[in-house]
N, C-alpha and C positions, 0 to 999 in steps of 0.2 A: 543258395542264392546269397549274394553279398548285399546287405542292406545298411544304409547309412541314415540315421535319424538326427535331425538338427534342431536344437532348442537353444534359446538365448541364455537361460539361467534356470537352475533347479530350485526355484522358490516353491512354496507349498500350494500353488494353484492347481486347478483341475487339469489344464492342458499339460502342465509339467508332470503330473502324476500319470497321465496317459502316455507320455513319452517314455518314462521309465518302465511302466508296465509293458508296453508294446515291445520295447527293446528286449526285455527279459523273456517275454512270451515267444518272440521270434527266435531268440537264441535257444530256448527250450525245444523249439520245433526243428532244431538242427541247422539253422541258418547262421551265416557269418555276419554278426551284427556289430556296428559301431554307433555309439551315441556321442555327438559333438555338441558342446555348449560353448557359448561365447565367453561367459563369465565363469570363474571357478567357484566351487562351494555351493551354498544354498541349502535351505532347510532339508530338502529331500536327499541331498548328498551326505547328510549327517544322521539320517534315520536308518540305523543298521545297514549301512551302505556296503553291500557285498555283491557287486554286479557280476553277472555271468556273461557279460559282453564287454567289448573294448570301449573305454571311456577316454575322451580327449577334451581338454579345456583350452581354448585359444588364447585367452588372456592369462599370462603367467602369474599375474597378481590381479586382484579384483579392482578394476578401475570404476566400478559401479556404472558402467555404460552398457546398457542392454543391446545397443546396436553395433558396438565395436567388435569386429570379427577379424583380428589380424591373422593372416596366414590361412584363411579359410580355403581359398582356391587351391593353394599348394597341398593342403591336407586332403582335400577332396580328390585331387588328381592322384595322390599317393595311395589312398584307400581304393580308388577306382571301383566304386560300387555299381551294381546293376540297377539298384533302386535307391533314390534319395527321397526320404519323407521329411518334409519341412513342417514343423509344429510351432505354433505361436506366431504372433504378428511379425516380430523381427526376423525370424528364420524365413518366413514366407517372403519377406521383402528381398531376400537374397536368392530366391529360387530361380528367377529369370536369369541372373548372372551365372548361377551354377549350371543351368541347362545349356547356356551358350558355350560355356567352357568344357562341358562334358556331354556332347551331343549324343553319345552312344548310351547314356544312362537315361532311365525313366525318372525324371524329377516330378514328384507329386506334391502339389500344394494341399493345404487343408483349410477348410472354412469352419472354425470352431468359435467364432465370436459373433456377438450381436452389435458390436461397435462399428462405426464407419471405417472403411479401409483406406489406408494411406496410398498415395500414388504408386509407390514402388511395389506394394502388395498387389494392386490391381494390374500393374504391368507384368508382374510375375505370373498372375493367373492366366494371362493371355499367352505367355511364353512357355509355360511349363507343359509337361507331357499330359498330365491328368490332374483332377482335383477330387479330393474326398470332402464332402460336406457331412456334418454329423447330424443334420436334420433335413427333412424335406422342405421346410420353410426356408432354411439357409440356401438350399439349392435354388429355390424360387427367387430369393433375393439376388443371387448371383446372376440369374437370367434377366430379371426385370430391371435391376438397378445398374449392374456392371456389364450387362450384355455378353455374358459368357454362355456359349452354346450348351444346352442341356446335355447333349451327347458327351460333353467333356467332363461331366460331373457325376460321380457315383455317391450315393448316400450310404454311409456306414455309421450307425449310431455308436456312441461311446460304449465300450465294454464296462461292465461293473468291475472296477479294480479290486474292490474288497468283497468279492462274491462269497456267499456262504449259503448252504442248503439248510442250516440249522434254523429252527423256529425261534422267533424273538422270545426272550424271557425278561420279565419286568426287572429293571435294575433298581431295586428298592434302596440299596445302599447309597447309590449316587443321588437318588431323590432325597433321602434323609440328609445327606451331606449339605444339600442346598436348601433344606427346609421345606421341601415339597411334600405335602400330606397325601393321603390316599385319594382324596377328592380333587387335588390340585391338577389342573390341565397344564402340562408343560409344553410350551411352544418352542420350536427349535429352528435355528438357522446356523449353518456351518459355511463359512466363506472367509476369504481374506478381507480385512477391513480396508477397502478402497472406495473412493467416491462412487464409482459405478455399481458397486455391490449394494449400496443404498440401505445399509442397516439403520440409518437414521430414520427412514420412513417407517420401518418396523416398530421402532420405539414410539414414534408419534402415533401410529395406529393403535398400539396397545394402550397408550395413554387415554384413548377414547372408549375403551371397553367399559361396560357398566361396572360400577363399584362393587356390586354384589357377587361378581364372578371371581372364583378362586383360580388364579393363573400365575405362571411364571414364564418369562422369556429367557431362554438360554442362547447366548451368542458365542459361538466357538470360532476362534481364529485370531490372527494377529495382523497388524498392518497400520498404516499411517493415520487412518481415521478413527482408530479405536478410542483414543483419548477424548476426542470430541463427542463420540457416542456416549462415553461414560459420563461426561459432563451433562449432556442432554438428559440422560436418565435421571441424574441427580436433580437437575433443574425442574424436571416434571414430577418430582416426588416419587420416582419409581426405583430408587436405588435398592430397595428391598426385594423388588420383583424381577428386575432385569439383572441377570447373572452373566458376567464375562468370564468364560471358562478357559480362555487362552488357546494356545495351539496344542493339538493332540495328533501325534503321528498315526494313531489308529483310533478313530472316534466311534467305532461300532458299538461299544458299550454305552456311549452317550445317546445314540439313537434309541436304545432299549430303555432309557430312562425318560424318554419324551413321549408325547401324544400326538402332536400335529407339527408338520413341517411347513415353514413359511418362507416365501421368496418374493422380494420386491426388486430384485436386481434388474438393472437396465442394460446389461452387457452379455446376456447369455444367448448362445445358440442352442445348447442343450445343457442342462444343469446336472453335473455329476452328483451334487448334493441331493437333488430330488430323486435321482435314480436309486441312490443308496437308501434314502428315506422310504421309498416305496418297497424296496426289498425287505426292509425291517418293519413293514406294515404301518407306516405313518401316513395318514391321509394328508393331502397338500392343499394349501391355499396359495396361489401364485398369480402374479401379473402375467398377462399374455404378451410375452416378448419373444420374437423370432420363434424358435422351436420348443418353447416351454410346454406347449400343449401336447407334445409328443413324449414328455417325461412321465405322464400319468393319463388315466382315463377321465376326462372332465365329466363330472356328474356321477361317476362311479367309484373313483378312488381319490377324488379331490375336486376342488373348485378352481376353474380358470377364470380370472377376473380381467376385464378390459384394462389395459395399461393405464395407470394413474387414477383408476376409479376407486378412490379410497373408501367412500361409503359402501360400495358393493363388496369390497374386500372385508370391511368390518362386519357387514351383515352375515356373510358366509362364515367368517371366523367365529362370531358369536354362536351361530348354529352348531358348529362342531364342538365348541366348548360346552354348550348346554346339553348336547345329546350324545352321551357315551355309546349308545346302541348304534347310532349312525357311524361313529368312528370305527366301531368294531366291524360293521358291515363293509365299510370302505377298506379296512385293513386287509381282509382276506383277498379282495380284488387287487389291491396294490401289490401284494407279494407275488401273486400269480402273474400279473402284468410284467413286473420287473424280471422275473425268472424267464418268462417266455421271450421277451424282446431284447434283453441286454446281457444275456449270458456271455461271459468272457470268451469261452471257446468258440462260440458262433461268430462273435465279432472279430476275433483274431484271425479265424479262418477266412472271413470275408476280405480282410486286408491281404492275406497271402494269396488268395485266389486272384485278386486284382493285380498284385505285383507280378504274378506269373504271367498274366495276360500281356503285360507291357514290358517285362524284363527279357522276353525272348526265350528261345529254346534252351539256353544254357542253364536255366533254373528248373527246379522240380519241387513240387509241393510235398512237404512232409506232414503227416497227420499231426494235428495239434492236440496237446493235452495240457489243459490249464487247471492247476489245483485251486 
């Protein structure tokens, strides 16, 4: 099967990681895969970049314009894919145009965001062949808000890009590096620093924890709002407790140094961070935004808090900080839930099965093996 994946830019976000992961997995399964980005470069293109698929960048130099896709139509016609998978907001905005120019292909949109959709995105949803939503709540949003027929939408949860069967082992060295003692509860958030990711609220929430609690907050990532978050932590007298760890291409060791995963993001449809945190046994406290409740088992591997209910968030966070036995009980449930529901082989096969359904008889499914 000839598969084309379209993404605007290979920044370090979750959707971008999904694009690269899926392209590689489809290629490993024996398919002819191309990944096209609008902008060249990006953080993910510098992280040991050895693609096993064809890669094309439309902008010959980086104009820093996520929407600018010169030559897209010509390249799509040249590749002549059977399936076009549009990832990210900008790529999805072009899906309707691609479908009209390539009617023989199955152009598939994706719903991986909790943010309002621009007009061109919505128009593409109506014009494309099919839609993949990464949560059941996202599918309901498409039906109730954007009037997309449910029959046109298939739910496939995000695969765990960094899947491992190994049991978590306490990363004591990392904890010592940041001054976390054996009784310190390390709270973790991994995300790009952007306004909608809302790390500011995490810092403000932690500032209201009782003074007798021993905790640290680790914020991992880069982005435009990091400087403001650093200033906020200093202004609140938390510079010694809030640690900014920067960007890590492979943060799995950081999960093993932490105790609880926190999420106050306002833009998630399904959080890759929470999926990975559950796999490494971290209980979660998160606001209930779109599909976040599908990332863990509320009440069994974490606490799902009504959006913007800051007192409720603080209450459940205090409970997890004060009760190591509760964290341990949640931890085992979290790992099993992640392995059962987000295994990469299962999710990749779900994509390929859907592609075969719409790509026609020319394609054939190859058994998937994901390391």
